[in-house]
Biopython code that builds the backbone (N, CA, C, O; Angstrom):
import numpy as np
from Bio.PDB.StructureBuilder import StructureBuilder

atoms = [
    (1, "MET", "N", (-71.932, 55.591, -81.228)),
    (1, "MET", "CA", (-72.036, 56.619, -81.532)),
    (1, "MET", "C", (-71.821, 57.492, -80.143)),
    (1, "MET", "O", (-72.252, 57.138, -79.045)),
    (2, "LYS", "N", (-71.010, 58.800, -80.424)),
    (2, "LYS", "CA", (-70.358, 59.320, -79.521)),
    (2, "LYS", "C", (-70.744, 61.020, -79.796)),
    (2, "LYS", "O", (-70.073, 61.709, -80.564)),
    (3, "THR", "N", (-72.094, 61.613, -78.926)),
    (3, "THR", "CA", (-71.835, 63.232, -78.992)),
    (3, "THR", "C", (-71.298, 64.012, -78.366)),
    (3, "THR", "O", (-70.925, 63.703, -77.234)),
    (4, "LEU", "N", (-71.056, 65.358, -78.903)),
    (4, "LEU", "CA", (-70.437, 66.156, -77.955)),
    (4, "LEU", "C", (-70.533, 66.562, -76.709)),
    (4, "LEU", "O", (-69.781, 67.236, -76.006)),
    (5, "ARG", "N", (-71.967, 65.867, -76.450)),
    (5, "ARG", "CA", (-72.170, 66.246, -75.250)),
    (5, "ARG", "C", (-71.942, 65.243, -74.080)),
    (5, "ARG", "O", (-72.278, 65.532, -72.932)),
    (6, "ASN", "N", (-71.028, 63.373, -74.588)),
    (6, "ASN", "CA", (-70.756, 63.093, -73.813)),
    (6, "ASN", "C", (-69.023, 63.010, -73.702)),
    (6, "ASN", "O", (-68.366, 62.159, -73.102)),
    (7, "VAL", "N", (-68.679, 63.831, -74.249)),
    (7, "VAL", "CA", (-67.177, 63.994, -74.170)),
    (7, "VAL", "C", (-66.720, 64.528, -72.462)),
    (7, "VAL", "O", (-67.333, 65.229, -71.657)),
    (8, "ASP", "N", (-65.456, 63.877, -72.386)),
    (8, "ASP", "CA", (-64.851, 64.738, -71.390)),
    (8, "ASP", "C", (-64.411, 65.491, -71.532)),
    (8, "ASP", "O", (-63.842, 65.652, -72.612)),
    (9, "VAL", "N", (-64.356, 66.882, -70.116)),
    (9, "VAL", "CA", (-63.917, 68.278, -70.293)),
    (9, "VAL", "C", (-62.355, 68.268, -70.426)),
    (9, "VAL", "O", (-61.826, 67.872, -69.388)),
    (10, "GLY", "N", (-61.543, 68.572, -71.346)),
    (10, "GLY", "CA", (-59.903, 68.659, -71.642)),
    (10, "GLY", "C", (-59.789, 67.975, -72.466)),
    (10, "GLY", "O", (-58.608, 67.648, -72.586)),
    (11, "SER", "N", (-60.814, 67.259, -73.606)),
    (11, "SER", "CA", (-60.659, 66.424, -74.642)),
    (11, "SER", "C", (-60.951, 67.114, -76.012)),
    (11, "SER", "O", (-61.810, 67.960, -76.263)),
    (12, "ARG", "N", (-59.998, 66.527, -76.859)),
    (12, "ARG", "CA", (-59.856, 67.347, -78.385)),
    (12, "ARG", "C", (-60.830, 66.062, -79.097)),
    (12, "ARG", "O", (-60.466, 64.909, -78.863)),
    (13, "VAL", "N", (-61.954, 66.268, -79.886)),
    (13, "VAL", "CA", (-62.560, 65.414, -80.813)),
    (13, "VAL", "C", (-62.580, 66.338, -82.120)),
    (13, "VAL", "O", (-62.364, 67.546, -82.210)),
    (14, "LYS", "N", (-62.886, 65.448, -83.055)),
    (14, "LYS", "CA", (-63.326, 65.494, -84.587)),
    (14, "LYS", "C", (-64.786, 65.510, -84.936)),
    (14, "LYS", "O", (-65.499, 64.755, -84.274)),
    (15, "VAL", "N", (-65.232, 66.093, -85.671)),
    (15, "VAL", "CA", (-66.587, 66.218, -85.930)),
    (15, "VAL", "C", (-66.709, 65.237, -86.724)),
    (15, "VAL", "O", (-65.821, 65.265, -87.576)),
    (16, "VAL", "N", (-67.501, 64.265, -86.845)),
    (16, "VAL", "CA", (-67.894, 63.183, -87.878)),
    (16, "VAL", "C", (-69.557, 63.884, -88.730)),
    (16, "VAL", "O", (-69.607, 63.909, -89.959)),
    (17, "ARG", "N", (-70.594, 64.318, -87.999)),
    (17, "ARG", "CA", (-71.359, 64.792, -88.809)),
    (17, "ARG", "C", (-72.152, 65.361, -87.937)),
    (17, "ARG", "O", (-71.888, 65.307, -86.736)),
    (18, "LEU", "N", (-73.567, 66.179, -88.547)),
    (18, "LEU", "CA", (-74.459, 66.629, -87.572)),
    (18, "LEU", "C", (-75.457, 66.083, -87.621)),
    (18, "LEU", "O", (-75.574, 65.713, -88.789)),
    (19, "ASP", "N", (-76.332, 65.770, -87.036)),
    (19, "ASP", "CA", (-77.741, 65.427, -86.755)),
    (19, "ASP", "C", (-78.676, 66.625, -86.957)),
    (19, "ASP", "O", (-78.237, 67.719, -87.310)),
    (20, "GLY", "N", (-79.858, 66.415, -86.747)),
    (20, "GLY", "CA", (-80.771, 67.399, -86.916)),
    (20, "GLY", "C", (-80.913, 67.920, -88.257)),
    (20, "GLY", "O", (-80.255, 67.401, -89.159)),
    (21, "ALA", "N", (-81.831, 69.053, -88.538)),
    (21, "ALA", "CA", (-82.657, 69.585, -89.628)),
    (21, "ALA", "C", (-82.926, 71.054, -89.670)),
    (21, "ALA", "O", (-83.103, 71.652, -88.609)),
    (22, "GLY", "N", (-82.968, 71.636, -90.731)),
    (22, "GLY", "CA", (-83.820, 72.798, -90.936)),
    (22, "GLY", "C", (-82.720, 74.059, -90.380)),
    (22, "GLY", "O", (-81.565, 74.076, -90.807)),
    (23, "ALA", "N", (-83.105, 74.861, -89.613)),
    (23, "ALA", "CA", (-82.916, 76.245, -89.059)),
    (23, "ALA", "C", (-81.626, 75.728, -87.727)),
    (23, "ALA", "O", (-80.532, 76.287, -87.662)),
    (24, "VAL", "N", (-81.946, 74.870, -87.005)),
    (24, "VAL", "CA", (-80.537, 74.067, -86.021)),
    (24, "VAL", "C", (-79.905, 73.665, -86.755)),
    (24, "VAL", "O", (-78.809, 74.223, -86.711)),
    (25, "LYS", "N", (-79.974, 72.827, -87.601)),
    (25, "LYS", "CA", (-78.475, 72.419, -88.132)),
    (25, "LYS", "C", (-77.835, 73.432, -88.777)),
    (25, "LYS", "O", (-76.609, 73.461, -88.875)),
    (26, "ARG", "N", (-78.812, 74.565, -89.387)),
    (26, "ARG", "CA", (-78.063, 75.910, -90.083)),
    (26, "ARG", "C", (-77.132, 76.543, -88.830)),
    (26, "ARG", "O", (-75.953, 76.800, -89.075)),
    (27, "ARG", "N", (-77.597, 76.756, -87.677)),
    (27, "ARG", "CA", (-77.235, 77.663, -86.847)),
    (27, "ARG", "C", (-75.990, 76.673, -86.349)),
    (27, "ARG", "O", (-74.933, 77.164, -85.954)),
    (28, "ILE", "N", (-76.165, 75.530, -86.393)),
    (28, "ILE", "CA", (-74.862, 75.275, -85.755)),
    (28, "ILE", "C", (-73.662, 74.630, -86.331)),
    (28, "ILE", "O", (-72.802, 73.897, -85.841)),
    (29, "MET", "N", (-73.886, 75.197, -87.711)),
    (29, "MET", "CA", (-73.081, 75.281, -88.855)),
    (29, "MET", "C", (-72.282, 76.587, -88.940)),
    (29, "MET", "O", (-71.072, 76.732, -89.112)),
    (30, "ASP", "N", (-73.478, 77.719, -88.740)),
    (30, "ASP", "CA", (-73.154, 79.175, -88.809)),
    (30, "ASP", "C", (-72.086, 79.424, -87.717)),
    (30, "ASP", "O", (-71.494, 80.499, -87.822)),
    (31, "MET", "N", (-71.727, 78.604, -86.666)),
    (31, "MET", "CA", (-71.016, 78.830, -85.726)),
    (31, "MET", "C", (-69.526, 78.219, -86.066)),
    (31, "MET", "O", (-68.566, 78.341, -85.305)),
    (32, "GLY", "N", (-69.495, 77.647, -87.136)),
    (32, "GLY", "CA", (-68.284, 77.569, -87.397)),
    (32, "GLY", "C", (-67.991, 75.670, -86.940)),
    (32, "GLY", "O", (-66.870, 75.227, -86.686)),
    (33, "ILE", "N", (-69.258, 74.835, -86.934)),
    (33, "ILE", "CA", (-69.211, 73.620, -86.629)),
    (33, "ILE", "C", (-69.349, 72.699, -87.531)),
    (33, "ILE", "O", (-70.364, 72.024, -87.359)),
    (34, "THR", "N", (-68.480, 72.306, -88.762)),
    (34, "THR", "CA", (-68.845, 71.388, -89.810)),
    (34, "THR", "C", (-68.142, 69.961, -89.540)),
    (34, "THR", "O", (-67.635, 69.596, -88.480)),
    (35, "LYS", "N", (-68.232, 69.216, -90.791)),
    (35, "LYS", "CA", (-67.893, 68.044, -90.488)),
    (35, "LYS", "C", (-66.074, 67.831, -90.793)),
    (35, "LYS", "O", (-65.677, 68.242, -91.883)),
    (36, "GLY", "N", (-65.250, 67.331, -90.029)),
    (36, "GLY", "CA", (-64.076, 67.427, -89.744)),
    (36, "GLY", "C", (-63.475, 68.349, -88.988)),
    (36, "GLY", "O", (-62.250, 68.454, -88.926)),
    (37, "VAL", "N", (-64.283, 69.078, -88.363)),
    (37, "VAL", "CA", (-63.277, 70.260, -87.825)),
    (37, "VAL", "C", (-62.971, 69.826, -86.275)),
    (37, "VAL", "O", (-63.702, 69.016, -85.705)),
    (38, "ASP", "N", (-61.938, 70.369, -85.689)),
    (38, "ASP", "CA", (-61.684, 69.829, -84.331)),
    (38, "ASP", "C", (-62.181, 70.650, -82.823)),
    (38, "ASP", "O", (-62.104, 71.875, -82.721)),
    (39, "ILE", "N", (-62.437, 70.203, -82.262)),
    (39, "ILE", "CA", (-62.986, 71.051, -81.282)),
    (39, "ILE", "C", (-62.605, 70.341, -79.710)),
    (39, "ILE", "O", (-62.703, 69.154, -79.398)),
    (40, "TYR", "N", (-62.153, 71.479, -78.875)),
    (40, "TYR", "CA", (-61.699, 71.296, -77.701)),
    (40, "TYR", "C", (-62.597, 71.561, -76.669)),
    (40, "TYR", "O", (-63.077, 72.688, -76.543)),
    (41, "LEU", "N", (-62.927, 70.475, -75.780)),
    (41, "LEU", "CA", (-64.213, 71.062, -74.957)),
    (41, "LEU", "C", (-63.153, 71.701, -73.679)),
    (41, "LEU", "O", (-62.169, 71.108, -73.236)),
    (42, "ARG", "N", (-63.513, 72.678, -73.361)),
    (42, "ARG", "CA", (-62.877, 73.549, -72.401)),
    (42, "ARG", "C", (-63.482, 73.189, -71.434)),
    (42, "ARG", "O", (-62.734, 72.435, -70.809)),
    (43, "LYS", "N", (-64.758, 73.329, -70.760)),
    (43, "LYS", "CA", (-65.539, 73.290, -69.447)),
    (43, "LYS", "C", (-66.766, 73.516, -69.784)),
    (43, "LYS", "O", (-67.229, 74.165, -70.722)),
    (44, "VAL", "N", (-67.370, 72.801, -68.758)),
    (44, "VAL", "CA", (-69.012, 72.847, -68.440)),
    (44, "VAL", "C", (-69.305, 73.489, -67.411)),
    (44, "VAL", "O", (-68.602, 73.452, -66.401)),
    (45, "ALA", "N", (-70.488, 74.240, -67.520)),
    (45, "ALA", "CA", (-71.144, 74.895, -66.270)),
    (45, "ALA", "C", (-71.329, 73.972, -64.998)),
    (45, "ALA", "O", (-71.324, 72.741, -64.973)),
    (46, "PRO", "N", (-71.510, 74.947, -63.843)),
    (46, "PRO", "CA", (-71.845, 73.779, -62.726)),
    (46, "PRO", "C", (-72.972, 72.991, -62.697)),
    (46, "PRO", "O", (-73.100, 71.905, -62.131)),
    (47, "LEU", "N", (-73.975, 73.753, -63.498)),
    (47, "LEU", "CA", (-75.164, 72.669, -63.617)),
    (47, "LEU", "C", (-75.487, 72.140, -64.714)),
    (47, "LEU", "O", (-76.625, 71.749, -64.971)),
    (48, "GLY", "N", (-74.276, 72.059, -65.663)),
    (48, "GLY", "CA", (-74.076, 71.287, -67.082)),
    (48, "GLY", "C", (-74.692, 71.970, -68.415)),
    (48, "GLY", "O", (-74.592, 71.545, -69.566)),
    (49, "ASP", "N", (-75.202, 72.870, -68.069)),
    (49, "ASP", "CA", (-75.300, 73.815, -69.496)),
    (49, "ASP", "C", (-75.447, 75.190, -69.579)),
    (49, "ASP", "O", (-76.270, 75.818, -68.912)),
    (50, "PRO", "N", (-74.697, 75.665, -70.352)),
    (50, "PRO", "CA", (-74.168, 75.368, -71.317)),
    (50, "PRO", "C", (-72.446, 74.840, -71.098)),
    (50, "PRO", "O", (-71.801, 75.060, -70.073)),
    (51, "LEU", "N", (-71.883, 74.053, -72.415)),
    (51, "LEU", "CA", (-70.565, 73.878, -72.578)),
    (51, "LEU", "C", (-69.753, 74.840, -73.126)),
    (51, "LEU", "O", (-70.332, 75.733, -73.746)),
    (52, "GLU", "N", (-68.472, 74.884, -73.048)),
    (52, "GLU", "CA", (-67.816, 76.020, -73.452)),
    (52, "GLU", "C", (-66.427, 75.216, -74.305)),
    (52, "GLU", "O", (-65.509, 74.526, -73.862)),
    (53, "ILE", "N", (-66.752, 75.645, -75.636)),
    (53, "ILE", "CA", (-65.297, 74.871, -76.690)),
    (53, "ILE", "C", (-64.763, 76.366, -77.219)),
    (53, "ILE", "O", (-65.035, 77.565, -77.160)),
    (54, "THR", "N", (-63.746, 75.357, -77.813)),
    (54, "THR", "CA", (-62.955, 75.920, -78.910)),
    (54, "THR", "C", (-63.303, 75.226, -80.026)),
    (54, "THR", "O", (-63.537, 74.028, -80.185)),
    (55, "VAL", "N", (-63.304, 76.203, -80.822)),
    (55, "VAL", "CA", (-63.867, 75.818, -82.397)),
    (55, "VAL", "C", (-62.779, 76.885, -83.419)),
    (55, "VAL", "O", (-62.669, 78.058, -83.064)),
    (56, "ARG", "N", (-62.291, 76.574, -84.219)),
    (56, "ARG", "CA", (-61.382, 77.587, -85.310)),
    (56, "ARG", "C", (-61.040, 78.372, -84.513)),
    (56, "ARG", "O", (-61.271, 79.540, -84.823)),
    (57, "GLY", "N", (-60.297, 78.106, -83.046)),
    (57, "GLY", "CA", (-60.007, 79.360, -82.866)),
    (57, "GLY", "C", (-60.569, 80.278, -81.756)),
    (57, "GLY", "O", (-59.920, 81.110, -81.123)),
    (58, "TYR", "N", (-61.575, 80.058, -81.654)),
    (58, "TYR", "CA", (-62.495, 81.129, -80.962)),
    (58, "TYR", "C", (-63.146, 80.493, -79.785)),
    (58, "TYR", "O", (-63.368, 79.284, -79.859)),
    (59, "GLU", "N", (-63.409, 81.003, -78.938)),
    (59, "GLU", "CA", (-64.378, 80.416, -77.590)),
    (59, "GLU", "C", (-66.055, 80.325, -77.940)),
    (59, "GLU", "O", (-66.593, 81.379, -78.279)),
    (60, "LEU", "N", (-66.646, 79.442, -77.885)),
    (60, "LEU", "CA", (-68.153, 78.923, -78.147)),
    (60, "LEU", "C", (-68.798, 78.484, -76.753)),
    (60, "LEU", "O", (-68.109, 77.651, -76.164)),
    (61, "SER", "N", (-69.905, 78.841, -76.135)),
    (61, "SER", "CA", (-70.394, 78.490, -75.313)),
    (61, "SER", "C", (-72.110, 77.758, -76.311)),
    (61, "SER", "O", (-72.876, 78.363, -77.060)),
    (62, "ILE", "N", (-72.125, 76.487, -75.908)),
    (62, "ILE", "CA", (-73.486, 76.003, -76.528)),
    (62, "ILE", "C", (-73.715, 74.846, -75.621)),
    (62, "ILE", "O", (-73.068, 74.198, -74.798)),
    (63, "ARG", "N", (-75.257, 74.871, -76.271)),
    (63, "ARG", "CA", (-76.434, 74.405, -75.176)),
    (63, "ARG", "C", (-76.676, 72.649, -75.192)),
    (63, "ARG", "O", (-77.016, 72.093, -76.236)),
    (64, "LYS", "N", (-76.493, 72.015, -74.139)),
    (64, "LYS", "CA", (-76.513, 70.542, -74.172)),
    (64, "LYS", "C", (-77.382, 69.898, -75.152)),
    (64, "LYS", "O", (-77.068, 68.742, -75.434)),
    (65, "ALA", "N", (-78.639, 70.504, -75.865)),
    (65, "ALA", "CA", (-79.371, 70.168, -76.620)),
    (65, "ALA", "C", (-78.823, 70.380, -78.033)),
    (65, "ALA", "O", (-79.291, 69.699, -78.945)),
    (66, "ASP", "N", (-77.541, 71.578, -78.355)),
    (66, "ASP", "CA", (-77.674, 71.498, -79.357)),
    (66, "ASP", "C", (-76.045, 70.533, -79.839)),
    (66, "ASP", "O", (-75.587, 70.305, -80.959)),
    (67, "ALA", "N", (-75.522, 70.156, -78.465)),
    (67, "ALA", "CA", (-73.942, 69.747, -78.291)),
    (67, "ALA", "C", (-74.446, 67.861, -78.607)),
    (67, "ALA", "O", (-73.593, 67.155, -79.145)),
    (68, "GLU", "N", (-75.643, 67.309, -78.278)),
    (68, "GLU", "CA", (-76.091, 66.322, -78.582)),
    (68, "GLU", "C", (-76.523, 65.782, -79.837)),
    (68, "GLU", "O", (-76.737, 64.613, -80.155)),
    (69, "MET", "N", (-76.642, 67.182, -80.697)),
    (69, "MET", "CA", (-76.779, 66.797, -82.197)),
    (69, "MET", "C", (-75.600, 66.651, -82.760)),
    (69, "MET", "O", (-75.727, 66.267, -83.923)),
    (70, "ILE", "N", (-74.136, 66.841, -82.326)),
    (70, "ILE", "CA", (-73.059, 66.765, -82.782)),
    (70, "ILE", "C", (-72.199, 65.427, -82.712)),
    (70, "ILE", "O", (-71.554, 65.216, -81.684)),
    (71, "ILE", "N", (-72.171, 64.756, -83.484)),
    (71, "ILE", "CA", (-71.449, 63.597, -83.632)),
    (71, "ILE", "C", (-69.841, 63.801, -83.891)),
    (71, "ILE", "O", (-69.356, 64.570, -84.721)),
    (72, "VAL", "N", (-69.168, 62.993, -83.048)),
    (72, "VAL", "CA", (-67.935, 63.150, -82.860)),
    (72, "VAL", "C", (-66.802, 61.851, -82.549)),
    (72, "VAL", "O", (-67.124, 60.828, -81.945)),
    (73, "GLU", "N", (-65.605, 62.088, -83.020)),
    (73, "GLU", "CA", (-64.785, 61.043, -82.771)),
    (73, "GLU", "C", (-63.618, 60.965, -81.895)),
    (73, "GLU", "O", (-62.989, 59.911, -81.798)),
]
sb = StructureBuilder()
sb.init_structure("model")
sb.init_model(0)
sb.init_chain("A")
sb.init_seg("    ")
for serial, (resi, resn, name, xyz) in enumerate(atoms, 1):
    if name == "N":
        sb.init_residue(resn, " ", resi, " ")
    sb.init_atom(name, np.array(xyz, "f"), 0.0, 1.0, " ", f" {name:<3s}", serial, name[0])
structure = sb.get_structure()
């Protein structure tokens, strides 16, 4: 099981599922991260948090804790 947090910079991955529940999962989905969407990991901040990704044609910064809930392939 690979999460978005474990992906190398410059990689393209596909979302398999979202872990978590309630408001946190809903917030991730509201950002456009849903099952089957492609994500490109652009860069990671110097201290490792946040991650900058491209999803659905726009740039998004996401915390490591949230990236841990996104299962990818």
